[in-house]
C-alpha positions as CSV (number, residue, x, y, z in Angstrom):
1,X,12.2,-25.2,26.8
2,X,10.3,-22.0,26.2
3,X,10.3,-20.0,23.0
4,X,12.1,-17.1,24.6
5,X,15.0,-19.3,25.4
6,X,15.5,-20.1,21.7
7,X,15.5,-16.4,20.9
8,X,18.0,-15.6,23.6
9,X,20.4,-18.2,22.3
10,X,20.4,-16.9,18.7
11,X,23.0,-14.4,17.8
12,X,21.9,-11.3,15.9
13,X,18.2,-11.8,16.7
14,X,17.8,-8.1,17.6
15,X,18.0,-7.2,13.9
16,X,14.5,-8.7,13.2
17,X,12.4,-6.1,15.1
18,X,14.5,-3.3,13.6
19,X,14.0,-4.7,10.1
20,X,10.3,-5.1,10.5
21,X,10.0,-1.5,11.8
22,X,11.9,-0.2,8.8
23,X,9.8,-2.1,6.4
24,X,6.6,-0.8,8.0
25,X,7.9,2.8,8.0
26,X,8.9,2.7,4.3
27,X,5.5,1.2,3.4
28,X,3.6,3.8,5.4
29,X,5.6,6.6,3.9
30,X,5.0,5.2,0.4
31,X,1.3,5.0,0.9
32,X,1.2,8.5,2.3
33,X,3.1,9.9,-0.8
34,X,0.7,8.0,-3.1
35,X,-2.3,9.6,-1.4
36,X,-0.9,13.1,-1.1
37,X,0.6,13.3,-4.6
38,X,-1.9,11.1,-6.4
39,X,-4.2,12.3,-9.1
40,X,-7.5,13.7,-7.7
41,X,-9.4,12.5,-10.8
42,X,-8.2,9.0,-10.2
43,X,-9.4,9.0,-6.6
44,X,-12.7,10.5,-7.6
45,X,-13.1,7.8,-10.2
46,X,-12.4,5.1,-7.6
47,X,-14.7,6.6,-5.1
48,X,-17.6,6.8,-7.6
49,X,-16.9,3.3,-9.1
50,X,-19.5,1.4,-6.9
51,X,-22.1,4.0,-7.7
52,X,-21.7,4.0,-11.5
53,X,-23.8,1.6,-13.4
54,X,-22.7,2.2,-17.0
55,X,-20.5,-0.3,-18.7
56,X,-18.0,2.4,-19.7
57,X,-16.5,2.5,-16.2
58,X,-16.0,-1.2,-16.1
59,X,-13.2,-1.2,-18.7
60,X,-9.7,-1.2,-17.2
61,X,-7.6,1.9,-17.5
62,X,-4.5,0.9,-19.4
63,X,-3.0,4.4,-19.5
64,X,-2.0,4.6,-15.8
65,X,-3.6,6.3,-12.9
66,X,-2.6,9.8,-14.0
67,X,-4.7,9.7,-17.1
68,X,-8.2,8.9,-16.0
69,X,-10.8,8.4,-18.8
70,X,-14.3,9.7,-18.3
């Protein structure tokens, strides 16, 4: 028996594609809001992180991404 036959015999199987689409859409919108409304200093710090060689930039930021230390 093929896999498609198992799916056709299940009741309510149509909810799974819709659920996955909704999860993807919510995640995509969340990432878009994070990028649009995120702190520019935070993104600049992240973009320069591989280029910085001082030990000051290697300490984790415990204040949150809005308050970037320099």
